[in-house]
VOTI-68726 format. One record per residue (C-alpha): residue number from 1; x, y, z; residue in one letter. Coordinates in nm, 3 decimals. Layout:
   resi      east     north        up   resn
    NUM         X         Y         Z      A
...
This chain:
   resi      east     north        up   resn
      1     2.147     3.109     1.906      X
      2     2.160     2.915     1.584      X
      3     1.857     2.699     1.520      X
      4     1.891     2.327     1.455      X
      5     1.934     2.210     1.095      X
      6     1.658     2.358     0.881      X
      7     1.326     2.180     0.874      X
      8     1.240     2.020     0.542      X
      9     1.125     2.296     0.313      X
     10     1.311     2.575     0.490      X
     11     1.521     2.802     0.267      X
     12     1.883     2.688     0.266      X
     13     2.201     2.833     0.123      X
     14     2.253     2.667    -0.211      X
     15     1.886     2.576    -0.216      X
     16     1.676     2.541    -0.523      X
     17     1.379     2.731    -0.396      X
     18     1.315     3.039    -0.600      X
     19     1.437     3.357    -0.434      X
     20     1.252     3.555    -0.700      X
     21     0.906     3.530    -0.851      X
     22     0.869     3.269    -1.124      X
     23     0.711     3.340    -1.462      X
     24     0.823     3.702    -1.494      X
     25     0.849     3.667    -1.870      X
     26     0.532     3.459    -1.886      X
     27     0.341     3.728    -1.697      X
     28     0.452     3.995    -1.941      X
     29     0.370     3.777    -2.239      X
     30     0.028     3.707    -2.092      X
     31    -0.021     4.081    -2.061      X
     32    -0.041     4.114    -2.436      X
     33    -0.162     3.775    -2.556      X
     34    -0.413     3.703    -2.279      X
     35    -0.509     4.038    -2.129      X
     36    -0.832     3.905    -1.981      X
     37    -0.628     3.678    -1.750      X
     38    -0.877     3.404    -1.817      X
     39    -0.679     3.083    -1.852      X
     40    -0.344     2.960    -1.721      X
     41    -0.072     2.788    -1.919      X
     42    -0.150     2.419    -1.952      X
     43     0.204     2.300    -1.883      X
     44     0.516     2.415    -1.704      X
     45     0.671     2.540    -2.026      X
     46     0.942     2.799    -2.095      X
     47     0.829     3.162    -2.113      X
     48     0.558     3.220    -2.371      X
     49     0.560     2.870    -2.517      X
     50     0.213     2.812    -2.379      X
     51     0.063     3.136    -2.507      X
     52     0.081     3.180    -2.882      X
     53    -0.268     3.276    -2.988      X
     54    -0.357     3.640    -2.919      X
     55    -0.669     3.746    -2.737      X
     56    -0.921     3.909    -2.970      X
     57    -0.929     4.202    -2.730      X
     58    -0.556     4.265    -2.747      X
     59    -0.417     4.514    -3.000      X
     60    -0.120     4.290    -3.076      X
     61     0.037     4.220    -3.414      X
     62     0.088     3.844    -3.396      X
     63     0.033     3.786    -3.766      X
     64     0.260     4.000    -3.985      X
     65     0.118     4.283    -4.195      X
     66     0.036     4.217    -4.556      X
     67     0.345     4.400    -4.678      X
     68     0.628     4.152    -4.604      X
     69     0.736     3.917    -4.883      X
     70     0.572     3.572    -4.888      X
     71     0.896     3.402    -4.778      X
     72     0.911     3.624    -4.468      X
     73     0.547     3.552    -4.387      X
     74     0.601     3.180    -4.424      X
     75     0.912     3.184    -4.205      X
     76     0.732     3.389    -3.940      X
     77     0.440     3.147    -3.924      X
     78     0.682     2.855    -3.905      X
     79     0.851     3.027    -3.612      X
     80     0.519     3.060    -3.431      X
     81     0.455     2.686    -3.468      X
     82     0.803     2.595    -3.343      X
     83     0.769     2.836    -3.052      X
     84     0.433     2.693    -2.952      X
     85     0.599     2.351    -2.925      X
     86     0.884     2.486    -2.712      X
     87     1.142     2.425    -2.988      X
     88     1.312     2.758    -2.941      X
     89     1.630     2.692    -3.139      X
     90     1.420     2.618    -3.445      X
     91     1.188     2.911    -3.373      X
     92     1.487     3.148    -3.346      X
     93     1.617     3.025    -3.683      X
     94     1.275     3.067    -3.848      X
     95     1.227     3.421    -3.718      X
     96     1.580     3.507    -3.827      X
     97     1.494     3.393    -4.181      X
     98     1.187     3.614    -4.174      X
     99     1.396     3.908    -4.062      X
    100     1.649     3.858    -4.342      X
    101     1.369     3.927    -4.592      X
    102     1.185     4.185    -4.376      X
    103     1.430     4.347    -4.126      X
    104     1.163     4.571    -3.972      X
    105     0.904     4.301    -3.910      X
    106     0.837     4.387    -3.544      X
    107     0.638     4.072    -3.451      X
    108     0.927     3.859    -3.574      X
    109     1.169     4.068    -3.368      X
    110     0.990     4.037    -3.038      X
    111     0.889     3.677    -3.101      X
    112     1.252     3.590    -3.167      X
    113     1.330     3.771    -2.844      X
    114     1.088     3.538    -2.664      X
    115     1.272     3.230    -2.791      X
    116     1.607     3.385    -2.706      X
    117     1.482     3.457    -2.355      X
    118     1.367     3.096    -2.321      X
    119     1.715     2.981    -2.429      X
    120     1.886     3.205    -2.174      X
    121     2.006     3.469    -2.422      X
    122     1.880     3.767    -2.222      X
    123     2.094     4.033    -2.399      X
    124     1.970     3.903    -2.737      X
    125     1.610     3.919    -2.614      X
    126     1.654     4.277    -2.494      X
    127     1.813     4.378    -2.823      X
    128     1.534     4.223    -3.031      X
    129     1.260     4.382    -2.821      X
    130     1.438     4.719    -2.832      X
    131     1.443     4.708    -3.210      X
    132     1.073     4.613    -3.209      X
    133     1.000     4.915    -2.987      X
    134     1.179     5.139    -3.235      X
    135     0.981     4.998    -3.525      X
    136     0.634     4.955    -3.377      X
    137     0.632     5.083    -3.018      X
    138     0.457     5.409    -3.097      X
    139     0.119     5.238    -3.116      X
    140     0.164     4.874    -3.010      X
    141     0.184     4.753    -2.649      X
    142     0.349     4.423    -2.736      X
    143     0.711     4.533    -2.796      X
    144     0.713     4.725    -2.469      X
    145     0.575     4.430    -2.274      X
    146     0.823     4.188    -2.427      X
    147     1.114     4.419    -2.355      X
    148     0.988     4.466    -2.001      X
    149     0.996     4.088    -1.959      X
    150     1.350     4.066    -2.094      X
    151     1.471     4.355    -1.878      X
    152     1.313     4.197    -1.570      X
    153     1.501     3.874    -1.643      X
    154     1.820     4.079    -1.683      X
    155     1.768     4.238    -1.342      X
    156     1.696     4.585    -1.484      X
    157     1.389     4.639    -1.269      X
    158     1.359     5.013    -1.326      X
    159     1.378     4.965    -1.702      X
    160     1.126     4.680    -1.689      X
    161     0.877     4.885    -1.487      X
    162     0.913     5.176    -1.729      X
    163     0.843     4.943    -2.021      X
    164     0.539     4.791    -1.853      X
    165     0.409     5.143    -1.790      X
    166     0.456     5.226    -2.160      X
    167     0.270     4.908    -2.254      X
    168    -0.012     4.991    -2.014      X
    169    -0.047     5.338    -2.164      X
    170    -0.119     5.170    -2.498      X
    171    -0.329     4.888    -2.356      X
    172    -0.475     5.012    -2.025      X
    173    -0.727     4.731    -1.983      X
    174    -0.460     4.457    -1.975      X
    175    -0.472     4.345    -1.613      X
    176    -0.176     4.113    -1.659      X
    177     0.047     4.411    -1.736      X
    178    -0.021     4.538    -1.386      X
    179     0.056     4.191    -1.253      X
    180     0.386     4.177    -1.443      X
    181     0.478     4.520    -1.309      X
    182     0.399     4.411    -0.953      X
    183     0.599     4.090    -0.998      X
    184     0.893     4.302    -1.107      X
    185     0.862     4.506    -0.787      X
    186     0.880     4.179    -0.591      X
    187     1.181     4.066    -0.790      X
    188     1.354     4.395    -0.715      X
    189     1.312     4.345    -0.340      X
    190     1.020     4.586    -0.300      X
    191     0.791     4.329    -0.141      X
    192     0.551     4.568     0.032      X
    193     0.507     4.776    -0.284      X
    194     0.456     4.463    -0.490      X
    195     0.197     4.318    -0.254      X
    196     0.012     4.650    -0.239      X
    197     0.005     4.670    -0.619      X
    198    -0.123     4.312    -0.644      X
    199    -0.393     4.386    -0.387      X
    200    -0.508     4.679    -0.601      X
    201    -0.526     4.450    -0.904      X
    202    -0.731     4.196    -0.707      X
    203    -0.971     4.466    -0.588      X
    204    -1.017     4.568    -0.949      X
    205    -1.036     4.215    -1.086      X
    206    -1.099     3.945    -0.824      X
    207    -1.064     3.679    -1.094      X
    208    -0.707     3.779    -1.183      X
    209    -0.548     3.449    -1.085      X
    210    -0.192     3.564    -1.156      X
    211    -0.230     3.846    -0.905      X
    212    -0.340     3.597    -0.638      X
    213    -0.049     3.370    -0.732      X
    214     0.218     3.637    -0.699      X
    215     0.068     3.776    -0.380      X
    216     0.061     3.426    -0.232      X
    217     0.421     3.377    -0.342      X
    218     0.527     3.699    -0.170      X
    219     0.330     3.622     0.146      X
    220     0.489     3.278     0.170      X
    221     0.838     3.432     0.149      X
    222     0.735     3.669     0.428      X
    223     0.634     3.361     0.638      X
    224     0.265     3.461     0.627      X
    225     0.166     3.111     0.526      X
    226    -0.201     3.125     0.623      X
    227    -0.259     3.423     0.394      X
    228    -0.048     3.253     0.127      X
    229    -0.266     2.941     0.145      X
    230    -0.574     3.161     0.099      X
    231    -0.426     3.315    -0.216      X
    232    -0.314     2.981    -0.361      X
    233    -0.656     2.833    -0.288      X
    234    -0.812     3.115    -0.486      X
    235    -0.572     3.047    -0.775      X
    236    -0.674     2.679    -0.773      X
    237    -1.040     2.776    -0.787      X
    238    -0.976     3.004    -1.085      X
    239    -0.700     2.815    -1.268      X
    240    -0.640     2.465    -1.128      X
    241    -0.379     2.379    -1.392      X
    242    -0.160     2.683    -1.320      X
    243     0.201     2.566    -1.297      X
    244     0.345     2.592    -0.949      X
    245     0.033     2.660    -0.749      X
    246    -0.005     2.310    -0.605      X
    247     0.352     2.283    -0.485      X
    248     0.346     2.638    -0.349      X
    249     0.033     2.563    -0.145      X
    250     0.188     2.233    -0.036      X
    251     0.494     2.413     0.096      X
    252     0.290     2.667     0.288      X
    253     0.077     2.386     0.436      X
    254     0.399     2.210     0.536      X
    255     0.509     2.521     0.724      X
    256     0.169     2.523     0.897      X
    257     0.215     2.154     0.995      X
    258    -0.084     2.054     0.782      X
    259     0.096     1.742     0.664      X
    260    -0.207     1.558     0.514      X
    261    -0.303     1.867     0.314      X
    262     0.057     1.926     0.210      X
    263     0.094     1.567     0.092      X
    264    -0.229     1.583    -0.112      X
    265    -0.115     1.906    -0.279      X
    266     0.233     1.768    -0.345      X
    267     0.087     1.466    -0.523      X
    268    -0.123     1.698    -0.738      X
    269     0.192     1.897    -0.817      X
    270     0.396     1.601    -0.943      X
    271     0.111     1.435    -1.130      X
    272    -0.002     1.758    -1.297      X
    273     0.346     1.878    -1.390      X
    274     0.583     1.582    -1.366      X
    275     0.872     1.766    -1.532      X
    276     0.870     2.053    -1.283      X
    277     1.154     1.992    -1.033      X
    278     0.994     2.208    -0.765      X
    279     0.704     1.967    -0.719      X
    280     0.944     1.680    -0.651      X
    281     1.133     1.895    -0.401      X
    282     0.819     1.970    -0.209      X
    283     0.688     1.615    -0.207      X
    284     1.028     1.496    -0.084      X
    285     1.014     1.754     0.196      X
    286     0.662     1.649     0.294      X
    287     0.750     1.280     0.290      X
    288     1.056     1.349     0.502      X
    289     0.843     1.543     0.750      X
    290     0.617     1.236     0.770      X
    291     0.920     1.014     0.843      X
    292     0.914     0.845     0.501      X
    293     1.285     0.858     0.422      X
    294     1.261     0.602     0.140      X
    295     0.980     0.791    -0.034      X
    296     1.162     1.123     0.002      X
    297     1.479     0.961    -0.135      X
    298     1.287     0.833    -0.439      X
    299     1.144     1.180    -0.508      X
    300     1.487     1.342    -0.490      X
    301     1.628     1.078    -0.720      X
    302     1.359     1.165    -0.975      X
    303     1.433     1.534    -0.928      X
    304     1.804     1.483    -0.994      X
    305     1.718     1.303    -1.318      X
    306     1.537     1.623    -1.424      X
    307     1.776     1.880    -1.277      X
    308     2.117     1.739    -1.184      X
    309     2.253     2.088    -1.126      X
    310     2.048     2.135    -0.807      X
    311     2.298     2.138    -0.520      X
    312     2.032     2.130    -0.250      X
    313     1.884     1.813    -0.395      X
    314     2.223     1.639    -0.373      X
    315     2.261     1.758    -0.015      X
    316     1.913     1.647     0.087      X
    317     1.948     1.309    -0.081      X
    318     2.281     1.264     0.094      X
    319     2.109     1.338     0.425      X
    320     1.837     1.086     0.345      X
    321     2.097     0.825     0.258      X
    322     2.235     0.873     0.607      X
    323     1.884     0.817     0.740      X
    324     1.867     0.500     0.529      X
    325     2.202     0.381     0.676      X
    326     2.396     0.428     0.354      X
    327     2.686     0.651     0.463      X
    328     2.898     0.565     0.159      X
    329     2.622     0.674    -0.080      X
    330     2.566     0.980     0.138      X
    331     2.934     1.072     0.111      X
    332     2.915     1.065    -0.269      X
    333     2.602     1.283    -0.275      X
    334     2.743     1.532    -0.026      X
    335     3.066     1.563    -0.223      X
    336     2.851     1.646    -0.527      X
    337     2.651     1.902    -0.327      X
    338     2.971     2.074    -0.214      X
    339     3.104     2.076    -0.570      X
    340     2.788     2.228    -0.712      X
    341     2.688     2.457    -0.424      X
    342     2.777     2.814    -0.348      X
    343     3.117     2.881    -0.189      X
    344     3.082     2.894     0.187      X
    345     2.768     2.677     0.201      X
    346     2.838     2.499     0.527      X
    347     2.561     2.246     0.578      X
    348     2.676     1.972     0.336      X
    349     3.026     2.001     0.481      X
    350     2.895     1.922     0.829      X
    351     2.686     1.638     0.693      X
    352     2.987     1.499     0.510      X
    353     3.176     1.505     0.838      X
    354     2.913     1.280     0.995      X
    355     2.923     1.045     0.696      X
    356     3.300     1.023     0.729      X
    357     3.276     0.953     1.101      X
    358     3.024     0.675     1.039      X
    359     3.272     0.523     0.794      X
    360     3.544     0.537     1.059      X
    361     3.729     0.845     0.932      X
    362     3.721     1.055     1.249      X
    363     4.013     1.272     1.139      X
    364     3.830     1.363     0.816      X
    365     3.512     1.426     1.014      X
    366     3.685     1.666     1.254      X
    367     3.843     1.844     0.958      X
    368     3.497     1.893     0.804      X
    369     3.356     2.017     1.136      X
    370     3.635     2.274     1.151      X
    371     3.551     2.385     0.796      X
    372     3.184     2.410     0.894      X
    373     3.264     2.625     1.196      X
    374     3.493     2.849     0.991      X
    375     3.194     2.920     0.764      X
    376     2.938     2.936     1.052      X
    377     3.132     3.046     1.362      X
    378     2.817     3.108     1.569      X
    379     2.699     2.747     1.534      X
    380     2.644     2.576     1.870      X
    381     2.599     2.218     1.747      X
    382     2.927     2.129     1.584      X
    383     3.145     2.195     1.891      X
    384     2.938     1.922     2.060      X
    385     2.974     1.693     1.759      X
    386     3.350     1.742     1.765      X
    387     3.366     1.677     2.141      X
    388     3.167     1.358     2.094      X
    389     3.433     1.235     1.851      X
    390     3.708     1.321     2.099      X
    391     3.832     1.638     1.929      X
    392     3.745     1.997     1.854      X
    393     3.841     2.330     2.006      X
    394     3.772     2.334     2.383      X
    395     3.724     2.711     2.375      X
    396     3.432     2.675     2.134      X
    397     3.268     2.414     2.357      X
    398     3.320     2.636     2.661      X
    399     3.148     2.922     2.477      X
    400     2.843     2.705     2.409      X
    401     2.840     2.589     2.773      X
    402     2.841     2.951     2.891      X
    403     2.556     3.056     2.661      X
    404     2.194     3.105     2.768      X
    405     2.040     2.865     2.519      X
    406     1.909     2.520     2.597      X
    407     2.208     2.356     2.428      X
    408     2.432     2.496     2.702      X
    409     2.347     2.210     2.937      X
    410     2.432     1.955     2.665      X
    411     2.768     2.127     2.618      X
    412     2.824     2.112     2.994      X
    413     2.746     1.740     2.979      X
    414     3.013     1.708     2.708      X
    415     3.254     1.882     2.946      X
    416     3.158     1.652     3.235      X
    417     2.985     1.927     3.435      X
    418     2.625     1.810     3.399      X
    419     2.440     1.479     3.413      X
    420     2.224     1.309     3.154      X
    421     1.920     1.388     3.368      X
    422     2.002     1.759     3.369      X
    423     2.040     1.754     2.991      X
    424     1.710     1.567     2.948      X
    425     1.530     1.826     3.160      X
    426     1.547     2.079     2.875      X
    427     1.309     1.857     2.678      X
    428     1.029     1.917     2.926      X
    429     1.085     2.293     2.902      X
    430     0.999     2.299     2.530      X
    431     0.707     2.526     2.451      X
    432     0.535     2.330     2.172      X
    433     0.499     1.970     2.064      X
    434     0.721     2.033     1.764      X
    435     0.993     2.186     1.981      X
    436     0.969     1.895     2.219      X
    437     1.016     1.641     1.940      X
    438     1.313     1.838     1.810      X
    439     1.473     1.847     2.154      X
    440     1.414     1.473     2.205      X
    441     1.601     1.411     1.880      X
    442     1.889     1.649     1.953      X
    443     1.939     1.579     2.324      X
    444     1.920     1.200     2.306      X
    445     2.126     1.193     1.987      X
    446     2.403     1.390     2.155      X
    447     2.378     1.195     2.481      X
    448     2.418     0.872     2.284      X
    449     2.724     1.015     2.110      X
    450     2.876     1.120     2.444      X
    451     2.795     0.785     2.606      X
    452     2.985     0.608     2.330      X
    453     3.276     0.844     2.378      X
    454     3.270     0.757     2.748      X
    455     3.269     0.383     2.676      X
    456     2.909     0.301     2.773      X
    457     2.744     0.137     2.467      X
    458     2.438     0.019     2.660      X
    459     2.353     0.374     2.769      X
    460     2.430     0.499     2.418      X
    461     2.188     0.245     2.271      X
    462     1.910     0.360     2.502      X
    463     1.959     0.723     2.402      X
    464     1.982     0.643     2.032      X
    465     1.654     0.451     2.046      X
    466     1.475     0.750     2.195      X
    467     1.630     0.980     1.935      X
    468     1.534     0.756     1.643      X
    469     1.178     0.703     1.771      X
    470     1.067     1.059     1.684      X
    471     1.160     0.998     1.317      X
    472     1.292     1.342     1.228      X
    473     1.461     1.187     0.928      X
    474     1.626     1.505     0.802      X
    475     1.797     1.578     1.132      X
    476     2.165     1.504     1.183      X
    477     2.114     1.345     1.525      X
    478     1.860     1.103     1.377      X
    479     2.105     1.005     1.103      X
    480     2.373     0.936     1.359      X
    481     2.142     0.745     1.590      X
    482     2.002     0.503     1.333      X
    483     2.348     0.422     1.198      X
    484     2.501     0.372     1.539      X
    485     2.207     0.159     1.654      X
    486     2.276    -0.073     1.360      X
    487     2.646    -0.085     1.449      X
    488     2.573    -0.152     1.817      X
    489     2.316    -0.419     1.740      X
    490     2.036    -0.217     1.895      X
    491     1.824    -0.161     1.585      X
């Protein structure tokens, strides 16, 4: 049986949450410029922008050899300065000038590749690093590590791992190379191998904060949130300014229902790295879980100022606008989510149907529900929504009524074969407090919808009040209840 709409923070089609490890390029860069794994980047910057100075222990050619002409040396140093400031267009131009005067200047090649990678030019980054390998790879780890980073970003996991192995052969004490290799295993879908490799790194170097970070990241994606929290806590102890760690721990705490801890971490995420969209996502999710629809809406608005391409943010803000009784604003946001999201992403279509119904467009709502069910034919909720609006396919509703799930009795109520009391009885059968709250929201929201269909506004108002009282502000039934309560004068 399909679960109810995803809890805040749950992965969603079209979502922004990373499906792959972050910082792949940064990890590889750190392997050669900070092999002791001692300090994190100080800002959520593009790959390598935070790590320009080499570690004294690393055999890396950051400054060019004495041989290149003075103009090439000057252009190279200018490129380093621009790169350190995150001005990658200017850095690319400066390194290109250096290479015009010294075509085989390997540090300029792989440093230009770093800026190209930061600008999204992955093929250019691979090409530059490949040329650097040809020129200087026989003895220097850096070109191999940089090409490994570029190949990982390109999705060439086997090539990236081979390059990291070549780099490690030339610089075996660089712990971060092992971390970058393990992160590439994770990115390639080899989660168990990646976690095992990270565990080996941690056994060798317990202070390797990047290894703890990636292992926590992988454990969180495997729903092992307690172990993930342990890893993220260790990262915070070692490197409290590491980008991402606060919002990752906040999300795992949210999954564990540690809402106070999640909220504290989310605030640290957005104050420490205010330009990182992920922190705003997580704080919005936590605020929504706490019933603070206005606060969550404000966080998503800030996020969309930073990253307007995020389809999930448009969808979630549209949902919150329904919770805030703004169906017209919700409709605009949900249209934007559908436009920007992946083809076949059903959830914003269903939400748009509810916004349309609240604005009086029942025909448009039923059309959206049909589109939702075409994309998610096993869904058991939307046949009930459609029945509550006086439409839908009776065969779909009959299928839900004949199922073994707890929604079956609600479907039978929609068909006139069960009473409100029988539908409410499934609430008491819930196994946990969370499940009970969810069932209160769903059952009473649907019973209110069906009571309105049957012409009993007083009974509908009573059900809607009970639905709204649990304040699951990201749930569709809550959205419907609060809007209909306002319309019925029962707010």
